[in-house]
C-alpha positions in Angstrom: 15.4 -10.0 -12.8 12.7 -7.5 -11.5 10.6 -10.2 -13.7 11.5 -13.4 -11.3 10.7 -10.5 -7.9 6.9 -10.1 -9.8 6.7 -13.7 -10.2 7.4 -14.3 -6.5 4.8 -12.3 -5.2 2.4 -14.7 -7.0 0.1 -16.6 -4.4 -2.1 -19.0 -5.6 -4.5 -18.8 -2.3 -4.7 -15.3 -4.2 -5.3 -15.1 -7.3 -5.7 -11.1 -7.4 -5.0 -10.4 -4.1 -1.1 -11.8 -4.0 0.6 -8.6 -4.6 -1.6 -6.9 -3.0 -0.6 -8.9 0.5 2.9 -8.9 0.7 2.5 -5.3 0.1 0.7 -5.4 3.7 2.9 -7.0 4.9 5.9 -5.7 4.3 4.2 -1.9 5.4 3.5 -4.1 9.0 -0.3 -3.5 8.1 -1.3 -7.1 8.0 -1.7 -7.9 11.3 -1.5 -11.6 12.7 -2.7 -13.1 15.8 -0.6 -12.4 18.3 -0.8 -8.6 19.8 3.1 -7.3 19.9 3.8 -8.3 16.0 5.3 -6.5 13.8 2.1 -4.8 13.4 1.9 -2.8 16.2 6.5 -2.1 16.8 5.6 -0.6 12.9 2.5 1.4 14.0 4.4 2.7 17.1 7.5 4.1 15.6 5.8 5.7 13.1 3.6 7.2 15.5 6.7 8.2 17.3 9.0 9.5 14.5 5.7 11.5 12.9 5.6 13.5 17.2 9.7 13.8 16.4 8.1 15.6 13.0 5.4 17.9 15.0 7.6 19.6 17.8 10.3 20.2 15.2 7.7 22.8 14.0 7.2 23.6 17.0 10.9 24.9 17.7 11.1 26.2 13.6 7.9 28.2 14.5 9.8 31.0 14.5 11.4 30.1 11.1 8.9 30.6 8.8 10.4 28.7 5.5 11.4 25.8 7.4 8.6 25.6 9.3 5.7 25.4 5.3 8.6 22.9 4.2 8.4 21.1 7.7 4.4 21.2 7.3 4.2 19.6 3.8 6.2 16.5 5.4 4.6 16.2 8.6 0.9 16.0 6.9 2.1 13.8 4.2 3.4 11.5 7.8 0.2 11.9 9.6 -1.6 10.8 5.7 0.9 7.6 6.3 -0.1 7.0 10.5 -3.9 7.3 9.9 -3.6 5.1 6.3 -1.9 2.4 8.3 -3.8 3.1 11.4 -6.7 2.8 10.1 -6.1 -0.3 8.7 -5.0 -2.7 11.5 -7.3 -1.0 13.4 -10.1 -2.7 11.1 -7.9 -5.5 10.2 -10.5 -7.9 10.7 -12.7 -6.4 8.7 -10.0 -6.3 4.8 -8.6 -9.9 6.0 -12.5 -10.8 5.7 -13.0 -9.4 1.9 -10.1 -10.3 1.1 -10.7 -13.7 1.5 -14.1 -13.5 0.5 -12.2 -12.6 -3.0 -9.5 -15.1 -2.8 -12.4 -16.9 -2.4 -14.4 -16.6 -5.4 -11.8 -16.9 -7.4 -11.0 -20.1 -6.3 -14.2 -21.8 -6.5 -14.3 -20.0 -10.0 -10.4 -21.4 -10.8 -11.4 -24.7 -10.2 -15.2 -25.0 -11.4 -14.7 -22.3 -13.9 -17.8 -21.8 -16.4 -17.8 -20.7 -20.1 -15.2 -16.7 -20.8 -14.9 -16.9 -16.5 -11.0 -17.9 -16.7 -10.7 -14.5 -19.5 -12.7 -12.4 -17.9 -10.7 -12.8 -14.3 -7.4 -12.8 -16.5 -8.5 -9.7 -18.1 -9.0 -8.3 -14.9 -6.2 -9.7 -12.5 -4.3 -8.2 -15.7 -5.7 -4.9 -15.6 -5.2 -5.0 -11.3 -1.3 -5.7 -11.9 -0.3 -2.7 -14.6 -1.9 -0.3 -12.6 -0.4 -1.3 -8.3 2.9 -2.2 -9.8 3.0 1.3 -12.2 1.6 3.4 -8.6 4.3 1.6 -7.0 7.3 2.5 -9.0 5.6 6.0 -8.8 5.8 6.3 -5.3 9.2 4.0 -4.9 11.1 6.3 -8.2 10.2 9.8 -5.5 10.5 8.5 -2.2 14.5 7.8 -4.3 14.2 11.1 -4.9 13.3 12.7 -1.6 16.3 10.4 0.3 18.3 11.6 -2.0 17.6 15.0 -2.0 20.3 16.1 1.1 23.2 14.4 -1.3 22.3 17.1 -4.2 22.0 20.1 -1.8 25.6 18.6 -0.2 27.4 18.8 -3.8 25.7 22.4 -4.6 26.9 23.5 -1.3 29.8 21.7 0.3 31.7 24.5 0.8 29.9 26.0 3.3 29.1 23.2 4.6 32.7 21.6 5.4 33.7 25.0 6.7 30.3 25.1 9.3 28.4 27.9 7.9 25.7 25.4 7.7 24.5 22.0 9.4 24.9 18.7 6.7 20.9 18.8 5.3 18.5 16.8 6.8 16.2 14.4 4.8 13.2 15.5 6.6 13.3 18.0 9.1 13.2 15.9 12.7 14.1 16.5 16.3 15.9 14.1 17.9 17.3 14.2 22.0 21.0 14.0 20.1 23.3 16.8 18.2 22.5 16.0 14.7 24.6 18.3 12.5 27.6 16.4 12.3 29.6 13.1 12.4 27.8 9.6 14.1 24.5 11.7 14.3 23.7 12.9 11.7 24.5 9.1 10.8 22.0 7.9 12.7 19.7 10.9 11.9 19.5 10.4 8.3 19.6 6.2 8.8 16.3 6.5 10.7 14.6 9.4 8.2 15.2 6.6 5.1 13.8 4.0 6.9 10.3 5.7 7.2 10.5 7.1 3.8 10.9 4.0 2.4 8.4 2.3 5.0 6.1 5.8 4.1 6.1 4.3 0.4 5.5 1.6 1.1 2.4 2.1 3.3 0.5 4.4 0.6 1.3 2.8 -2.2 0.4 -1.6 -0.1 -3.2 0.8 1.0 -3.8 3.1 -2.3 -2.8 -0.4 -4.5 -5.3 -2.1 -2.3 -8.3 -0.3 -2.8 -7.9 0.0 -6.3 -7.2 -4.2 -6.7 -10.9 -4.6 -4.8 -13.0 -2.1 -7.3 -11.0 -3.4 -10.1 -12.2 -7.4 -8.5 -16.1 -6.3 -8.1 -16.1 -4.4 -11.8 -14.9 -7.7 -13.1 -17.1 -9.9 -11.2 -19.7 -7.7 -11.7 -19.0 -8.2 -15.9 -18.7 -12.1 -15.0 -21.6 -11.9 -13.1 -24.0 -9.9 -16.4 -22.1 -12.3 -19.1 -22.9 -15.3 -17.7 -27.0 -14.3 -17.0 -26.9 -13.5 -20.7 -25.8 -16.9 -21.6 -28.9 -18.5 -18.6 -31.1 -19.2 -20.9 -29.4 -20.3 -23.8 -29.6 -24.8 -25.2 -31.4 -26.2 -24.6 -31.0 -26.6 -20.0 -33.9 -28.0 -17.6 -36.2 -25.9 -15.5 -34.6 -27.0 -12.5 -30.6 -25.8 -14.2 -32.7 -22.8 -14.6 -33.8 -22.5 -10.9 -29.9 -23.4 -9.9 -27.5 -21.3 -11.9 -30.2 -18.4 -10.9 -29.9 -19.3 -7.2 -26.3 -19.0 -7.3 -26.4 -15.9 -9.3 -28.7 -13.9 -7.8 -26.2 -15.2 -4.4 -23.1 -13.7 -5.8 -24.9 -10.6 -6.5 -26.1 -10.1 -2.7 -22.1 -11.4 -1.7 -21.2 -8.5 -4.2 -23.3 -5.4 -3.2 -23.6 -6.2 0.1 
């Protein structure tokens, strides 16, 4: 089942960036041309959630232990908001880079040279391994944090049932309703779980995007190096050599600019 899911993430139009684009879309960072699209709604909700955690920090200023625990989560939330917000703000630039990456790979696959396909498969396979391992680590951490209130409940079930202490939260945040019992607590846990999952997807997608792009440039420079090694091999005309030199030079300039 897991392999089938991973296969569905592949995109023939984006040979090396297919899963990354899927993750960016899932995190609401792949902005469409609409003004009020998913990216805008998700970013607004993330900022509101961050504001509730900062507000709760103000109320916890007299409890240094709870405040420090709140700061640790609030800082992580700030990182998620900054990463996702910056990606949305510079979405056009990111799309241009990713489209260049995919366009070059499609061109190379349509007119493969000697060893080009093998080299591409090598760096794409490496990128996939890093991406999926990092995703697994991130989502495992998110799952552990979501389940932490359940562990706390079983560890202190008696005092929680008799009302001596409130039900454990995933993240300490302020809400305009009673969050210690009943429906209010259930709603709070649901919101916090959703935002934790969103934060995990944001961090995983943003970071793996950077790794995938760096892997692409390293792989393409290696392909260019191998092409240049065989530039004058064989009996080829001067015109063919000059054409190849111009093409390789253009690829190099495009890669480094």
